C-alpha positions as CSV (number, residue, x, y, z in Angstrom):
1,M,-0.1,-0.1,0.2
2,R,1.0,3.5,-0.8
3,I,0.0,6.1,1.7
4,A,-0.3,8.9,-1.0
5,D,-4.2,9.9,-1.6
6,R,-5.3,7.3,1.5
7,V,-7.4,7.9,4.5
8,V,-5.1,7.0,7.6
9,V,-6.3,6.7,11.3
10,I,-3.3,6.4,13.7
11,T,-3.9,5.5,17.5
12,G,-1.4,7.1,20.2
13,A,-0.1,9.6,17.7
14,G,1.0,12.1,20.6
15,S,4.2,10.9,20.8
16,G,7.0,8.4,19.9
17,I,6.2,6.0,17.0
18,G,2.7,7.3,16.4
19,A,4.0,10.8,15.8
20,A,6.9,9.6,13.7
21,M,4.6,7.6,12.0
22,A,2.1,10.4,11.5
23,R,5.1,13.1,10.7
24,R,6.3,10.4,7.9
25,F,3.0,9.6,6.2
26,A,2.3,13.3,5.8
27,K,5.1,13.5,3.2
28,E,3.5,10.9,1.3
29,G,0.6,12.8,0.5
30,P,-2.9,11.1,2.1
31,R,-6.1,12.2,1.2
32,G,-6.3,12.7,4.9
33,M,-5.4,11.7,8.3
34,V,-7.0,11.5,12.2
35,L,-4.4,10.9,14.8
36,S,-5.9,9.9,18.1
37,D,-3.8,9.7,21.8
38,L,-5.2,9.8,25.2
39,H,-3.0,13.0,26.0
40,F,-5.0,15.8,23.6
41,D,-2.5,18.4,24.1
42,R,0.4,16.3,22.4
43,V,-1.9,14.7,19.7
44,S,-3.2,18.2,18.8
45,E,0.3,19.8,18.7
46,V,1.6,16.5,16.1
47,A,-2.0,17.4,14.0
48,E,-1.5,21.1,13.7
49,E,1.9,20.3,12.7
50,I,1.3,18.3,9.7
51,G,-2.3,19.1,8.7
52,A,-3.9,16.4,10.4
53,H,-7.6,16.1,12.7
54,A,-6.8,15.2,16.3
55,V,-9.2,13.3,18.5
56,A,-9.0,12.5,22.1
57,M,-9.3,9.2,23.2
58,D,-8.8,5.9,25.5
59,V,-8.2,3.0,23.3
60,S,-9.3,0.5,25.6
61,D,-13.1,2.1,25.5
62,P,-14.9,0.0,22.7
63,E,-17.0,2.9,22.1
64,A,-14.3,5.4,21.6
65,N,-12.8,3.2,19.3
66,R,-16.4,3.3,17.5
67,E,-16.3,7.1,17.7
68,L,-13.3,7.3,16.3
69,I,-13.6,5.2,13.2
70,E,-16.9,7.3,12.8
71,T,-15.0,10.5,12.8
72,A,-12.4,9.5,10.4
73,E,-15.1,8.4,7.9
74,D,-17.4,11.3,8.3
75,R,-14.6,13.7,7.5
76,F,-12.5,11.9,5.1
77,G,-14.1,8.6,3.5
78,P,-13.7,5.1,4.2
79,I,-10.5,4.3,6.0
80,D,-7.4,2.7,4.2
81,L,-5.1,2.2,6.7
82,F,-5.9,2.0,10.4
83,C,-2.4,1.9,12.5
84,A,-3.5,0.4,16.2
85,N,-0.8,2.0,17.6
86,A,-1.4,3.0,21.0
87,G,0.0,1.3,23.8
88,Y,2.2,1.0,27.1
89,G,4.6,-1.2,28.9
90,M,6.2,-1.5,32.2
91,I,8.1,-3.7,34.5
92,G,6.0,-6.8,35.9
93,D,5.7,-10.0,37.5
94,E,3.4,-12.8,38.4
95,Q,3.1,-10.6,41.9
96,T,2.2,-7.4,39.9
97,D,-1.5,-6.1,40.8
98,P,-4.0,-7.9,38.7
99,E,-5.6,-4.8,37.8
100,E,-2.2,-3.6,36.0
101,W,-2.0,-7.0,34.2
102,D,-6.3,-6.1,32.9
103,R,-5.3,-2.5,32.5
104,M,-2.5,-3.5,30.0
105,W,-4.5,-6.6,28.4
106,H,-7.1,-4.0,27.4
107,V,-4.9,-0.8,26.0
108,N,-2.5,-3.6,24.3
109,V,-5.0,-6.3,22.6
110,M,-8.3,-5.6,23.2
111,S,-8.2,-1.8,21.7
112,H,-6.9,-3.9,18.3
113,V,-9.9,-6.1,18.7
114,H,-12.7,-3.2,19.3
115,A,-11.3,-1.2,16.4
116,A,-11.1,-4.4,13.9
117,K,-14.5,-4.9,15.0
118,H,-16.0,-2.0,13.4
119,L,-13.4,-1.7,10.7
120,I,-13.8,-5.4,9.3
121,P,-17.5,-5.3,8.1
122,G,-16.8,-2.4,5.8
123,W,-13.4,-3.6,4.6
124,K,-14.9,-6.8,3.6
125,A,-17.8,-5.4,1.6
126,R,-15.2,-2.8,-0.1
127,G,-12.6,-5.9,-0.7
128,A,-9.9,-3.9,1.0
129,G,-8.6,-2.5,3.7
130,Y,-4.9,-2.6,5.8
131,F,-4.5,-3.0,9.7
132,L,-1.3,-2.0,11.0
133,A,-0.8,-3.5,14.5
134,T,2.3,-2.0,16.6
135,V,3.1,-5.2,18.5
136,S,6.7,-5.1,19.6
137,A,9.7,-7.5,19.0
138,A,8.6,-8.5,22.7
139,G,5.2,-10.1,20.5
140,L,7.7,-12.4,18.7
141,L,10.4,-13.4,21.3
142,T,9.7,-11.7,25.0
143,N,11.0,-9.2,27.0
144,V,12.7,-10.3,30.4
145,K,11.6,-8.2,33.4
146,A,8.1,-7.4,32.0
147,A,5.6,-10.3,32.0
148,Q,2.5,-8.4,31.2
149,Y,4.2,-6.7,28.8
150,S,5.6,-9.8,27.0
151,V,2.0,-11.8,27.7
152,T,-0.2,-8.7,26.0
153,K,2.1,-8.2,22.5
154,H,2.3,-12.2,22.3
155,A,-1.5,-11.7,22.0
156,A,-1.7,-8.8,19.9
157,M,0.3,-10.8,17.8
158,A,-1.7,-13.5,17.8
159,F,-4.5,-11.1,16.7
160,A,-2.8,-9.9,13.6
161,E,-2.0,-13.4,12.6
162,W,-5.7,-14.4,13.4
163,L,-6.8,-11.2,11.0
164,S,-4.4,-11.5,8.2
165,I,-5.4,-15.6,7.7
166,T,-9.1,-14.9,8.5
167,Y,-9.3,-11.7,5.8
168,G,-6.7,-12.3,3.8
169,D,-8.6,-13.7,1.0
170,A,-11.1,-11.1,1.5
171,G,-8.4,-8.4,0.5
172,I,-7.9,-7.1,3.7
173,K,-4.1,-6.7,4.2
174,V,-2.6,-7.0,7.7
175,S,0.9,-6.1,8.9
176,A,2.7,-6.2,12.2
177,L,5.3,-3.9,13.6
178,C,8.2,-5.5,15.6
179,P,10.9,-3.2,16.7
180,M,13.2,-3.6,19.6
181,G,14.6,-0.6,21.6
182,V,13.0,2.7,20.2
183,R,13.5,6.1,22.0
184,T,10.3,6.5,22.8
185,R,8.6,7.2,26.6
186,L,8.9,3.6,27.1
187,L,12.4,3.6,27.7
188,D,11.7,6.5,30.4
189,A,9.1,4.0,32.1
190,A,12.0,1.9,33.8
191,T,16.0,1.7,34.1
192,E,15.5,-1.7,33.4
193,F,14.1,-1.0,29.9
194,E,16.9,1.4,29.3
195,T,19.6,-0.9,30.3
196,L,18.2,-3.7,28.7
197,L,17.4,-2.0,25.3
198,G,18.7,1.3,25.2
199,P,22.1,0.0,23.5
200,E,20.3,-0.8,20.7
201,A,17.4,1.8,20.6
202,I,16.8,3.6,17.6
203,D,15.0,6.9,16.7
204,P,11.6,6.5,16.2
205,S,11.5,8.3,12.5
206,M,13.7,5.6,11.7
207,V,10.9,3.2,12.6
208,A,8.5,5.2,10.7
209,D,10.8,5.0,7.7
210,A,10.4,0.8,8.1
211,V,6.8,1.2,8.1
212,V,6.4,3.0,4.6
213,E,8.4,0.7,3.4
214,G,7.1,-2.4,4.9
215,L,3.3,-1.2,3.7
216,A,4.6,-0.7,0.2
217,D,5.6,-4.3,0.3
218,E,2.6,-5.4,2.0
219,R,4.7,-7.1,4.6
220,F,3.1,-8.7,7.3
221,L,6.1,-8.7,9.6
222,I,7.6,-5.2,9.6
223,L,11.2,-5.2,11.5
224,P,13.2,-2.0,12.0
225,H,15.6,-4.0,13.9
226,P,16.3,-6.7,11.1
227,E,18.3,-8.8,13.7
228,V,14.9,-10.0,15.3
229,A,14.0,-11.9,12.4
230,Q,17.5,-14.2,13.0
231,F,16.6,-14.1,16.8
232,F,12.9,-15.6,16.1
233,Q,14.2,-18.5,13.8
234,N,16.8,-18.9,16.3
235,K,14.1,-19.6,18.8
236,A,11.9,-21.7,16.1
237,N,14.9,-23.6,15.5
238,D,15.8,-24.5,19.3
239,Y,13.5,-23.6,21.7
240,E,15.5,-25.1,24.5
241,R,18.8,-23.6,23.1
242,W,17.0,-19.9,22.6
243,L,15.5,-20.5,26.2
244,G,18.8,-20.7,28.0
245,G,20.0,-18.2,25.9
246,M,17.8,-15.7,27.3
247,R,18.0,-16.5,30.8
248,K,22.0,-15.7,30.0
249,L,20.9,-12.6,28.6
250,Q,19.0,-11.9,32.2
251,R,22.2,-12.8,34.0
252,R,24.4,-10.9,32.0
253,V,22.2,-7.7,31.6
254,F,20.4,-8.1,35.2
255,P,22.9,-9.8,37.4
256,E,21.6,-10.9,41.0
């Protein structure tokens, strides 16, 4: 898919990867873009900069997703590309408060489901539509020290796979964006993220460039860090060895 003359929606567009995609897409000449974020001050600044329309919303709210999609379609016409980008991460384990697990589940996973619920019928009728899920390399591999982040990103990946399998023959395209470290607020969320991901972290603009390239090729996996493909192959080829390697990484980066 080329962005030119398309109608695009991006969630979590007030900062980080979402804002970088919005700025990059704007250079491609879309017909219209709607940007959403929980923080309206941030997303409205990005939208004003590039001539897009800003919406404040909580992606975990099913009705807010419906309203976002209706707003975009009322303003610009049928949505061509929906970027389910909003999400967050934190350090946690099995001891983390269940409410934190529940909140991350609704933001990182169910927001994709809520959006797809309202997009798929129209896309099936048109025989076209593109769903871009911002997942994470954690959805293909895992993220040490971050249990609920790893679990929800695995689930987001599974849903993207399911959408592609179920609706690919109906003309609906799906891509899963799976970067490793990116210089966003996530790295500031905990020193553990910075320690683990900081050395290989890239600028969000590099992720946005990879997205434009991946969408043009209509690839399912978009990997701004190409080495993730090899890591994923290592996991599939020898699961036991991969698990041992991840334990070794954890001991090295986070010695007790």
